[in-house]
DOTORDREN-447228 format. One record per residue (C-alpha): x, y, z; residue number from 0. Coordinates in steps of 0.001 Angstrom, whole numbers, padded with zeros to 6 digits. Layout:
BEGIN
px:X&py:Y&pz:Z&nr:NUM .
...
//
This chain:
BEGIN
px:-022107&py:-021990&pz:005015&nr:0 .
px:-021802&py:-024734&pz:002391&nr:1 .
px:-021315&py:-022154&pz:-000355&nr:2 .
px:-018689&py:-020335&pz:001700&nr:3 .
px:-016700&py:-023487&pz:002488&nr:4 .
px:-016976&py:-024611&pz:-001130&nr:5 .
px:-015695&py:-021257&pz:-002307&nr:6 .
px:-012763&py:-021399&pz:000128&nr:7 .
px:-011887&py:-024966&pz:-000885&nr:8 .
px:-011874&py:-023969&pz:-004560&nr:9 .
px:-009551&py:-021035&pz:-003827&nr:10 .
px:-007168&py:-023159&pz:-001770&nr:11 .
px:-007148&py:-025958&pz:-004353&nr:12 .
px:-006455&py:-023479&pz:-007139&nr:13 .
px:-003610&py:-021932&pz:-005131&nr:14 .
px:-002005&py:-025311&pz:-004416&nr:15 .
px:-002325&py:-026384&pz:-008062&nr:16 .
px:-000788&py:-023166&pz:-009321&nr:17 .
px:002008&py:-023484&pz:-006756&nr:18 .
px:002932&py:-027027&pz:-007836&nr:19 .
px:002805&py:-026012&pz:-011488&nr:20 .
px:004898&py:-022874&pz:-011232&nr:21 .
px:007306&py:-023762&pz:-008396&nr:22 .
px:009792&py:-025711&pz:-010595&nr:23 .
px:009704&py:-022931&pz:-013163&nr:24 .
px:010289&py:-020312&pz:-010464&nr:25 .
px:013283&py:-022272&pz:-009118&nr:26 .
px:014774&py:-022681&pz:-012599&nr:27 .
px:014199&py:-019048&pz:-013505&nr:28 .
px:015725&py:-017954&pz:-010209&nr:29 .
px:018860&py:-020007&pz:-010843&nr:30 .
px:019082&py:-018671&pz:-014381&nr:31 .
px:018764&py:-015116&pz:-013106&nr:32 .
px:021430&py:-015621&pz:-010428&nr:33 .
px:023858&py:-016946&pz:-013030&nr:34 .
px:023092&py:-014044&pz:-015338&nr:35 .
px:023737&py:-011469&pz:-012605&nr:36 .
px:027045&py:-013059&pz:-011562&nr:37 .
px:028280&py:-013697&pz:-015080&nr:38 .
px:029698&py:-010220&pz:-015867&nr:39 .
px:031922&py:-010379&pz:-012785&nr:40 .
px:032891&py:-013991&pz:-013480&nr:41 .
px:034007&py:-013121&pz:-017010&nr:42 .
px:035994&py:-010130&pz:-015752&nr:43 .
px:037678&py:-012376&pz:-013183&nr:44 .
px:038394&py:-014987&pz:-015846&nr:45 .
px:039813&py:-012339&pz:-018160&nr:46 .
px:042209&py:-011056&pz:-015510&nr:47 .
px:043417&py:-014582&pz:-014673&nr:48 .
px:043786&py:-015567&pz:-018328&nr:49 .
px:045737&py:-012352&pz:-018910&nr:50 .
px:048509&py:-013740&pz:-016722&nr:51 .
px:048931&py:-016648&pz:-019134&nr:52 .
px:047213&py:-019271&pz:-016975&nr:53 .
px:045518&py:-022151&pz:-018844&nr:54 .
px:041743&py:-022303&pz:-018836&nr:55 .
px:041615&py:-025222&pz:-016389&nr:56 .
px:043599&py:-023125&pz:-013904&nr:57 .
px:041178&py:-020259&pz:-014482&nr:58 .
px:038225&py:-022472&pz:-013542&nr:59 .
px:040095&py:-023903&pz:-010575&nr:60 .
px:040854&py:-020402&pz:-009278&nr:61 .
px:037199&py:-019423&pz:-009566&nr:62 .
px:036168&py:-022456&pz:-007539&nr:63 .
px:038729&py:-021810&pz:-004828&nr:64 .
px:037672&py:-018166&pz:-004523&nr:65 .
px:034140&py:-019195&pz:-003460&nr:66 .
px:032747&py:-015874&pz:-004689&nr:67 .
px:030318&py:-017169&pz:-007307&nr:68 .
px:027827&py:-019475&pz:-005630&nr:69 .
px:025422&py:-019814&pz:-008557&nr:70 .
px:028171&py:-020904&pz:-010977&nr:71 .
px:030104&py:-023203&pz:-008655&nr:72 .
px:028055&py:-026216&pz:-009711&nr:73 .
px:028538&py:-025533&pz:-013419&nr:74 .
px:032289&py:-025000&pz:-013049&nr:75 .
px:032640&py:-028124&pz:-010899&nr:76 .
px:030976&py:-030139&pz:-013648&nr:77 .
px:033516&py:-028837&pz:-016170&nr:78 .
px:036398&py:-029770&pz:-013892&nr:79 .
px:034892&py:-033211&pz:-013180&nr:80 .
px:034583&py:-033930&pz:-016897&nr:81 .
px:038283&py:-033119&pz:-017308&nr:82 .
px:039819&py:-034492&pz:-014099&nr:83 .
px:037555&py:-037449&pz:-013275&nr:84 .
px:036241&py:-038653&pz:-016617&nr:85 .
px:039228&py:-037763&pz:-018772&nr:86 .
px:037420&py:-035617&pz:-021351&nr:87 .
px:039321&py:-032903&pz:-023121&nr:88 .
px:038398&py:-029341&pz:-022216&nr:89 .
px:036532&py:-028681&pz:-025461&nr:90 .
px:034207&py:-031650&pz:-024900&nr:91 .
px:033677&py:-030688&pz:-021251&nr:92 .
px:032650&py:-027168&pz:-022258&nr:93 .
px:030223&py:-028509&pz:-024861&nr:94 .
px:028606&py:-030977&pz:-022440&nr:95 .
px:028018&py:-028370&pz:-019756&nr:96 .
px:026781&py:-025836&pz:-022319&nr:97 .
px:024094&py:-028287&pz:-023436&nr:98 .
px:022564&py:-028604&pz:-019951&nr:99 .
px:023119&py:-025254&pz:-018235&nr:100 .
px:019901&py:-023302&pz:-017545&nr:101 .
px:021562&py:-020008&pz:-018470&nr:102 .
px:021547&py:-018956&pz:-022120&nr:103 .
px:024302&py:-016410&pz:-021454&nr:104 .
px:026591&py:-018937&pz:-019783&nr:105 .
px:025940&py:-021382&pz:-022614&nr:106 .
px:026990&py:-018706&pz:-025103&nr:107 .
px:030174&py:-018059&pz:-023103&nr:108 .
px:031115&py:-021749&pz:-022973&nr:109 .
px:030462&py:-022233&pz:-026685&nr:110 .
px:032501&py:-019135&pz:-027464&nr:111 .
px:035446&py:-020396&pz:-025415&nr:112 .
px:035164&py:-023817&pz:-027040&nr:113 .
px:035189&py:-022308&pz:-030537&nr:114 .
px:038182&py:-020141&pz:-029643&nr:115 .
px:040110&py:-023167&pz:-028340&nr:116 .
px:039268&py:-025353&pz:-031332&nr:117 .
px:040203&py:-022688&pz:-033888&nr:118 .
px:043397&py:-021696&pz:-032087&nr:119 .
px:042176&py:-018178&pz:-031337&nr:120 .
px:043310&py:-015815&pz:-028620&nr:121 .
px:041332&py:-016823&pz:-025527&nr:122 .
px:042626&py:-013841&pz:-023565&nr:123 .
px:041341&py:-011397&pz:-026191&nr:124 .
px:038007&py:-013213&pz:-026413&nr:125 .
px:037464&py:-012975&pz:-022652&nr:126 .
px:038446&py:-009305&pz:-022596&nr:127 .
px:035940&py:-008435&pz:-025332&nr:128 .
px:033262&py:-010625&pz:-023768&nr:129 .
px:033793&py:-009024&pz:-020354&nr:130 .
px:033374&py:-005522&pz:-021792&nr:131 .
px:030211&py:-006411&pz:-023737&nr:132 .
px:028625&py:-008332&pz:-020867&nr:133 .
px:029297&py:-005643&pz:-018286&nr:134 .
px:027839&py:-002931&pz:-020541&nr:135 .
px:024705&py:-005031&pz:-021005&nr:136 .
px:024547&py:-005574&pz:-017243&nr:137 .
px:024633&py:-001827&pz:-016540&nr:138 .
px:022011&py:-001081&pz:-019201&nr:139 .
px:019634&py:-003737&pz:-017832&nr:140 .
px:019887&py:-002376&pz:-014308&nr:141 .
px:019254&py:001129&pz:-015601&nr:142 .
px:016113&py:-000052&pz:-017390&nr:143 .
px:014965&py:-001889&pz:-014267&nr:144 .
px:015290&py:001248&pz:-012132&nr:145 .
px:013150&py:003104&pz:-014651&nr:146 .
px:010421&py:000440&pz:-014466&nr:147 .
px:010234&py:000684&pz:-010668&nr:148 .
px:008148&py:003842&pz:-011067&nr:149 .
px:005618&py:001877&pz:-013111&nr:150 .
px:005555&py:-000932&pz:-010544&nr:151 .
px:004914&py:001555&pz:-007735&nr:152 .
px:001949&py:003027&pz:-009632&nr:153 .
px:000524&py:-000451&pz:-010203&nr:154 .
px:000937&py:-001335&pz:-006526&nr:155 .
px:-000785&py:001862&pz:-005428&nr:156 .
px:-003719&py:001316&pz:-007784&nr:157 .
px:-004231&py:-002430&pz:-007328&nr:158 .
px:-003211&py:-003133&pz:-003732&nr:159 .
px:-004018&py:000137&pz:-001957&nr:160 .
px:-006739&py:002053&pz:-003796&nr:161 .
px:-008679&py:-000978&pz:-005083&nr:162 .
px:-009092&py:-002690&pz:-001648&nr:163 .
px:-010251&py:000596&pz:-000109&nr:164 .
px:-012779&py:001081&pz:-002900&nr:165 .
px:-013900&py:-002533&pz:-002486&nr:166 .
px:-014552&py:-002041&pz:001243&nr:167 .
px:-016497&py:001163&pz:000570&nr:168 .
px:-018664&py:-000647&pz:-001987&nr:169 .
px:-019353&py:-003461&pz:000485&nr:170 .
px:-020351&py:-000971&pz:003166&nr:171 .
px:-022773&py:000679&pz:000762&nr:172 .
px:-024174&py:-002703&pz:-000314&nr:173 .
px:-024635&py:-003736&pz:003340&nr:174 .
px:-027003&py:-000791&pz:003769&nr:175 .
px:-029324&py:-002439&pz:001261&nr:176 .
px:-028915&py:-006102&pz:002185&nr:177 .
px:-026714&py:-008558&pz:004034&nr:178 .
px:-025801&py:-010723&pz:001054&nr:179 .
px:-024006&py:-010296&pz:-002258&nr:180 .
px:-024111&py:-013093&pz:-004805&nr:181 .
px:-025402&py:-015493&pz:-002171&nr:182 .
px:-022512&py:-014733&pz:000216&nr:183 .
px:-022689&py:-012784&pz:003464&nr:184 .
px:-021190&py:-009306&pz:003286&nr:185 .
px:-019281&py:-009997&pz:006499&nr:186 .
px:-017765&py:-013146&pz:004976&nr:187 .
px:-016741&py:-011285&pz:001806&nr:188 .
px:-015084&py:-008573&pz:003892&nr:189 .
px:-013148&py:-011095&pz:005963&nr:190 .
px:-012173&py:-013036&pz:002827&nr:191 .
px:-010863&py:-009884&pz:001192&nr:192 .
px:-009033&py:-008550&pz:004250&nr:193 .
px:-007520&py:-011803&pz:005536&nr:194 .
px:-006955&py:-013736&pz:002295&nr:195 .
px:-007255&py:-011859&pz:-001019&nr:196 .
px:-005318&py:-008689&pz:-000149&nr:197 .
px:-002451&py:-010522&pz:001656&nr:198 .
px:-002287&py:-013071&pz:-001182&nr:199 .
px:-001948&py:-010332&pz:-003790&nr:200 .
px:000743&py:-008616&pz:-001696&nr:201 .
px:002695&py:-011874&pz:-001470&nr:202 .
px:002324&py:-012468&pz:-005219&nr:203 .
px:003489&py:-008920&pz:-005932&nr:204 .
px:006574&py:-009388&pz:-003743&nr:205 .
px:007328&py:-012690&pz:-005484&nr:206 .
px:007004&py:-010933&pz:-008837&nr:207 .
px:009421&py:-008195&pz:-007774&nr:208 .
px:011848&py:-010786&pz:-006471&nr:209 .
px:011731&py:-012614&pz:-009802&nr:210 .
px:012218&py:-009617&pz:-012079&nr:211 .
px:014701&py:-007594&pz:-010047&nr:212 .
px:018449&py:-007999&pz:-010578&nr:213 .
px:020476&py:-009394&pz:-007690&nr:214 .
px:022738&py:-006958&pz:-005859&nr:215 .
//
């Protein structure tokens, strides 16, 4: 009993430690992924608004009022606050937000717009080209992800369906010889596998799929 409780306490402690270590990274990666998946549509929206001749501040203001892009609302609000509340010029506001945003793609967009403004380039043309490139990349990434789903399904079948069944069969065969395996009761190992290990791996697999899949 002492060995069993010690083993369970080690597993729980390891799970809690891993959770505290990876939770901030998971949150940051999730926010970065949400921004990345919304960005193609944001740039297309920006391009259409800028095509009407509206200044960039009006473009950002329109995006905020639309309420369609939840993951980017905070970033856009920060740009508008730098301009309207703190009195920065738009170029400085874009640079400041680009330095702290978790999304590499959004940072590249902001720096590109800032360079276009500072050099007197055509912002409308820049957004049109950026929208086309970003949307093509978005479609290609989703196509690649669909192709990898077949691999994920094979891994799930092998690791989380076939392997637990094989493990139970091995335990049944071992129980015919003795009641213990590695100092632990066979019955305890079976319950640990059925009620803890297999559900934990299923949860981890679902978390993994949620992390790597694109948002609809």
